[in-house]
N, C-alpha and C positions, 0 to 999 in steps of 0.2 A: 430541575427544569430551570432554565435561565432565560432572560429576555435578550433578544438579539438587538443589533444596531437599529433595525427598522421598527422595533417595538413589538414584534411578533414573539409569541412564546416558542422557544426551541425545546426539543426533546433530545433523546439519546440517538437520534438518527432514524427514527421510525416514522417520520413525517410530523406534521403539525399536531400539537396537542389538542385533544377535544376538551371542551369544558365539562365540568362534572355532570351536568344534566344530560349532555349528549352521551357520555360514557356509560351512564347508569341505565339508559334505555335498553341496551343489548340488541340482539338480532333475533328476529322471529324466524325459526326454522320449521318448515312444515314437517309434521311427523307422519309416518305411515300408520295404517290402522292398528297394527300390532304394537308399534311404539307408543301410540296414544293410550292404548289399553294398559300397557305395562307401566306407563307413567302414572296411571291412576290406580294401579293394583293395590289392594288392601288385604291385610291379614289381621284379623281381630280375634282376640281371645275372649270368648263369651263366658266360659266357665272352666274351672279345674276342680277335680274331685277324686277321692279314693273310691274306686268302683268295687274293689275286693281287697281284703287284707287278712292274712293268716300268719300268726306267729306261734311257734311251738318250741318249747325247750323241755323235752321229755326227761332229761337227766337232772333238772333243777331240783333241789338246791345243791346237789353234789358237784355239778359242773361249775358252779360258782365258787365252791370251796377248793377244788382241786384244779390245777391248771392243765393237767393231762399232757401227753406227749404228741408230737407231730400234728399240730393243728393244721387243718386244711380248709380252704374256703373256695367254694365253687359258686360263680355268679353267672347267670345268663339273663339276657334281656332281648325281648322281641318287640317290634312295633307293629300294630294293627291299625288300619284306618278304613273308614267307610262313610258314605253320605248319610246325613240325618235330616235332610231337607234341602230346599233350594239354596245353594251357596253355603250350606252348613255341613261340616264334617266332624266326626268324632275320631280322635286319635287316642290310642291306648298304649301305654308302656307296660309290658308284662315282665315283671322282674321276679326271678327266683334266686334265693341265696341259701346255700346249704353249708353250714359250718360243722365240722366234725373233727375228732381226734382219735387216738388209739382206743380210748375208752368208749367211744360211740358218738352219737349226735350231740352237738352242743346246742344248736338252734337251727330252725328252718324258717324262712320268711318267703311268703308268696304275696306279691303286691301288684295290683292292677291300678295304675294311676292314669286317669283320663282327662281329656280336655275337649271342649267344643270350640270350633274355630269357624269364623265366617271368612270365606275367600271370595273376594270380589274383583272382577276385571283381571283375573290371572289367566293368561293363555292356557289352553287345554293341555298342551305338552309340558307345562310347568307345574300342573296341579299335583301330580304324583311326587315329584321331588320336594315340593313344599310340604306335603303331608308326611313324608317319610324322613325329611331332614330338618326343615325349619321348625315345624310344630314340635317334634320330640326334643329339639334343642331348647325350646322355650319351656317345656314341661319338666325336663330333667332336674334342674336345681330344686324344684319343689318335691319331686319324688325322692331325691337324694336326702332331703331334710327329713321326710317321713321315715325313711329307712334308718337314718341316724338316730332319730328319736325312739323308734320302736326297739332297736337293739340296745340302746342305753336304758330304756325303761324296763327291758328284760333283765337288767343287772350286769350287762357286759359293756365294754368300751363302745362308744358310738361307731358304727360302721360308716365311714365316709368314702363313697366310691369316687374314683378319679373321673374327671369329665370324659364323656364318650363322644367320639367323632362320628356323628350320625351320617355325615356326608361320605366318609370313607366306607362305612358299613353299607350304605345304600349302593355305592359304586361296586363294591365286592359282590353283593347279592345280585345286582344287575348283570355283572360279568358272568356269574355262575349260571344265571337263567339263560343267557345268550349262548353259553357253551352247551347247556343241556338241550337247547332247542334243536341245533343241527343233529345231535345224537339221536333225538327222538324221531326226527324226520327221516334219518337214514334207517332206523329200525323198522319204520313203516314200509319202506321200499323193499 
């Protein structure tokens, strides 16, 4: 910014410069009802916990001494959610891990890791995506640590799962449900 010949402040051609106080005020834009609610939306983690945990290594200690051939790992995860009070929801990650090789089962882990969440001022149409995408995304690192610890404490290298894209899984499950819906309605006709 430079001063012009008449003493006024000049800018880069976008009009006269505002003083700092005027520029900091900003502009008040009226918000629609949904926009106001969304601007005050809150997601709070009230608690996180292991709801159920089962670890078994039926071949120990032999599986710890012999590496075995063709190790295979099968991992499945499901998300469940439901209301637990006004604005409070429980979200559970159900994880199953089965490790085996040609000699048999190395170990099995079943873990249900849960969390209680308070959802406030979230539009009704967004509650399901928040419960099945955002909440599991917040819980996953903690569940992953529990799984890593239990596999390590069982005598094996810690199993560190890659991050999971819960948004993609939610979209895939939604698409499957929408495809199944027309098929079911056609079967009724």
